[in-house]
C-alpha positions in Angstrom: -0.1 0.0 0.0 1.3 3.4 -0.9 -1.6 5.7 0.2 0.3 7.2 3.1 1.7 10.8 2.8 3.5 12.3 5.5 2.6 15.8 4.4 -0.8 15.3 6.2 1.0 15.2 9.6 4.2 17.3 9.0 5.4 19.1 12.1 3.0 17.5 14.5 3.9 16.3 18.0 5.3 13.0 16.7 7.5 14.8 14.2 8.8 17.1 17.1 9.7 14.1 19.3 11.2 12.2 16.4 13.4 15.0 15.2 14.5 16.2 18.6 15.7 12.6 19.2 17.3 12.5 15.9 19.2 15.6 16.4 20.4 14.6 19.9 21.8 11.3 18.4 23.5 12.9 15.5 25.1 15.6 17.7 26.5 12.9 19.9 28.1 11.0 16.9 29.5 14.5 15.9 31.6 14.4 19.1 34.0 12.1 17.4 36.2 13.1 14.4 35.5 9.8 12.6 32.7 10.0 10.1 29.5 8.1 10.0 26.5 7.4 7.9 22.9 8.5 8.4 20.6 5.9 7.0 16.6 6.6 6.6 14.5 3.8 5.7 11.3 5.9 5.1 12.7 9.3 4.0 9.4 11.0 2.8 9.6 14.1 0.6 12.2 16.1 2.5 10.4 19.5 3.1 6.8 20.2 3.6 4.7 23.3 2.9 2.5 24.0 5.8 0.2 26.7 4.2 -0.9 24.7 1.1 -1.7 21.1 0.0 -1.9 18.2 2.3 -0.7 19.9 5.5 -3.8 22.3 5.5 -6.2 19.3 5.7 -5.8 19.0 9.5 -3.0 21.6 10.2 -1.5 19.2 12.7 1.7 21.3 12.9 -0.3 23.9 14.9 -0.2 21.6 17.8 3.2 20.5 17.3 6.0 22.8 16.1 3.5 25.6 16.2 3.3 25.5 19.9 7.1 25.8 20.2 7.6 28.4 17.5 7.5 31.6 19.8 7.7 29.8 23.2 10.1 31.2 25.8 12.0 29.2 28.4 12.6 26.0 26.4 15.6 23.8 27.3 18.6 24.4 25.2 18.0 21.2 23.1 14.5 22.4 22.1 15.7 26.0 21.4 18.2 24.4 18.9 15.6 22.3 17.3 13.2 25.3 16.8 16.3 27.4 15.4 16.9 24.5 12.8 13.2 24.7 11.7 13.5 28.5 11.6 16.3 28.3 9.2 13.7 26.9 6.7 11.5 29.9 7.3 13.6 33.0 6.6 10.9 35.5 7.1 10.1 34.3 10.5 6.6 33.0 9.6 6.1 29.1 9.9 5.5 28.1 6.4 7.8 25.1 5.9 8.8 22.0 8.0 12.0 19.9 7.3 11.6 16.2 7.2 14.1 13.8 8.7 16.7 14.0 5.7 16.8 17.7 6.0 17.2 17.6 9.8 20.0 15.3 9.3 21.6 17.3 6.5 21.9 20.3 8.9 23.7 18.1 11.5 26.0 16.1 9.4 29.6 17.1 8.6 31.5 17.3 5.4 32.7 13.6 5.5 29.6 12.2 6.7 27.2 10.5 4.3 23.5 9.9 3.9 21.7 6.9 2.5 17.9 7.4 1.9 15.1 5.2 0.9 11.6 6.3 -0.4 9.1 3.9 -2.1 6.1 6.2 -2.8 6.6 7.6 -6.4 5.4 11.2 -5.7 7.5 11.6 -2.5 10.6 9.9 -4.0 10.3 12.5 -6.9 9.9 15.4 -4.6 12.8 14.2 -2.3 15.1 13.7 -5.5 14.4 17.2 -6.5 14.9 18.7 -3.0 18.2 17.0 -2.4 19.7 17.4 -5.9 22.2 20.0 -4.7 23.7 17.6 -2.1 25.5 15.7 -4.8 27.4 12.4 -3.9 27.1 13.1 -0.3 23.5 11.6 -0.3 22.4 8.4 -2.2 18.5 8.0 -2.7 16.9 4.9 -3.7 13.3 4.2 -4.9 13.0 1.1 -2.8 11.7 -0.6 0.2 13.8 0.6 3.2 13.1 -2.5 5.2 14.6 -4.8 2.5 17.2 -2.3 1.2 18.9 -1.6 4.5 20.9 -4.8 4.7 22.9 -3.8 1.6 24.4 -0.9 3.6 25.2 -2.8 6.8 27.9 -2.5 8.0 28.7 0.8 6.7 32.4 1.5 5.8 33.1 3.9 8.7 31.5 1.4 11.1 29.5 4.3 12.6 25.9 5.1 11.8 22.5 6.2 12.9 19.7 4.3 11.2 16.2 5.9 11.5 13.2 3.6 10.9 10.0 5.4 10.6 7.4 3.5 8.6 3.8 4.8 8.3 2.4 1.6 9.9 -0.5 1.8 7.5 -0.5 -2.0 7.4 -0.1 -4.2 10.4 2.9 -6.0 8.7 5.1 -2.8 9.4 5.3 -3.6 13.2 6.7 -7.1 12.6 8.9 -5.8 9.7 10.5 -3.4 12.3 11.4 -6.3 14.6 12.7 -8.7 11.9 14.6 -5.9 10.1 16.4 -5.0 13.4 17.1 -8.6 14.0 19.0 -9.0 10.9 20.6 -5.4 11.2 22.1 -6.3 14.5 23.7 -9.3 13.2 25.3 -7.5 10.4 26.1 -4.2 12.5 25.8 -4.9 16.2 27.1 -1.6 17.3 25.1 0.7 15.1 22.6 3.2 16.5 18.9 2.4 15.6 16.2 4.7 16.2 12.6 3.5 15.7 9.5 5.8 15.8 6.1 4.2 16.4 2.5 5.6 17.2 0.8 5.3 20.5 -2.5 3.6 19.5 -5.0 1.4 21.2 -4.1 -1.6 19.1 -2.3 -4.8 19.9 0.5 -4.3 17.5 1.5 -0.9 18.7 1.4 -1.9 22.3 3.5 -5.1 21.6 6.2 -3.4 19.5 8.3 -1.8 22.4 8.2 -5.0 24.3 9.4 -6.9 21.4 12.2 -4.5 20.7 13.4 -5.0 24.2 14.1 -8.7 23.7 16.5 -7.8 20.7 20.2 -8.6 21.3 21.3 -5.0 21.8 23.6 -4.2 24.6 21.6 -1.2 25.5 18.3 0.5 24.7 16.4 3.7 25.5 12.5 3.9 25.2 10.8 7.3 25.5 7.1 8.1 24.8 5.2 11.4 24.8 1.5 11.5 25.2 -0.5 14.7 24.2 -4.1 13.7 25.0 -6.3 10.9 26.6 -7.0 8.0 24.2 -10.2 8.3 22.5 -13.1 6.6 24.0 -13.9 4.9 20.7 -10.3 3.4 20.8 -9.4 5.1 17.4 -6.7 7.7 16.7 -3.0 8.4 17.8 -2.8 9.9 21.3 1.1 10.1 21.3 4.2 8.5 20.0 7.3 6.7 21.1 10.9 6.5 20.0 12.8 3.3 20.9 16.6 3.5 20.4 19.0 0.6 20.3 22.6 1.4 21.3 21.7 5.1 22.3 24.3 7.6 23.3 24.9 7.2 27.1 23.9 10.8 27.8 20.7 10.6 26.1 18.4 9.3 28.8 19.4 12.2 31.0 19.0 14.8 28.5 15.5 13.5 27.5 14.1 13.9 31.0 14.2 17.7 30.6 13.2 17.7 27.0 10.2 15.5 27.6 9.1 17.5 30.6 9.0 20.6 28.5 7.4 19.0 25.6 4.7 17.4 27.7 4.0 20.9 29.2 4.1 22.6 25.9 2.1 20.1 23.6 -0.6 18.5 26.0 -4.0 19.1 24.8 -5.7 17.7 27.9 -5.0 16.1 31.3 -3.8 13.0 29.5 -0.5 14.7 28.7 2.4 12.7 30.0 5.9 11.1 29.2 7.8 8.1 30.1 11.6 7.0 30.0 12.6 3.5 30.3 16.2 2.1 29.6 18.6 -0.8 29.9 22.3 0.2 30.2 25.3 -1.6 29.2 
């Protein structure tokens, strides 16, 4: 199925959590001189217009990045994230939101490399045009990122962040995340793997983090951000989670302050909450 378009949800609370975590991991990798790869299994279109097209259908960004846009007193990590988004909006008005490839591009250094997968024909075409100026630094494939990932593991520098962010529009995506990571850890046990998933009242979503905890990684970090009470009818996403295998050792502590601030800023009702769980080396 190729009906999902991330443009409907660009800049929402889930994007905020995902991209803040992404930035924190990449900046940690930047602390060593040795280059690394950023690999994105579901890269999307790259940049999203917020005042036209799909994003205007529900304007989910207003309760995501929109709530942080002019907010004072944010932790330094969130200030840095907002400033990154501001760099795509030169006139100071929130009109565009960067997807994960462009968040990564602003963090990567000259010798670091990017490997991107996008299977949706329209989004692949958009992304190809958006990153054309990046040259050989970035390689984009119109392919299934789950299947294509194995060809890049282990990466030549033996350092990488792999972001796995499928749409979960079919139930198989949940199991494919687990089986893809099982294979990935066999090929590249020391890589950093970050998985985004929705908080939904369905078995597959509830079971995913528990299944990921049983993978043979030396350490993991699991964070969630809930923005509202689950709907009475059981439908709809009330938050999202990030599960990181082999996370930077400093990430758990920094995420506590970040998640407290995000919960305060993004909660829509008294169901707003966050959680942190981790296993150390």
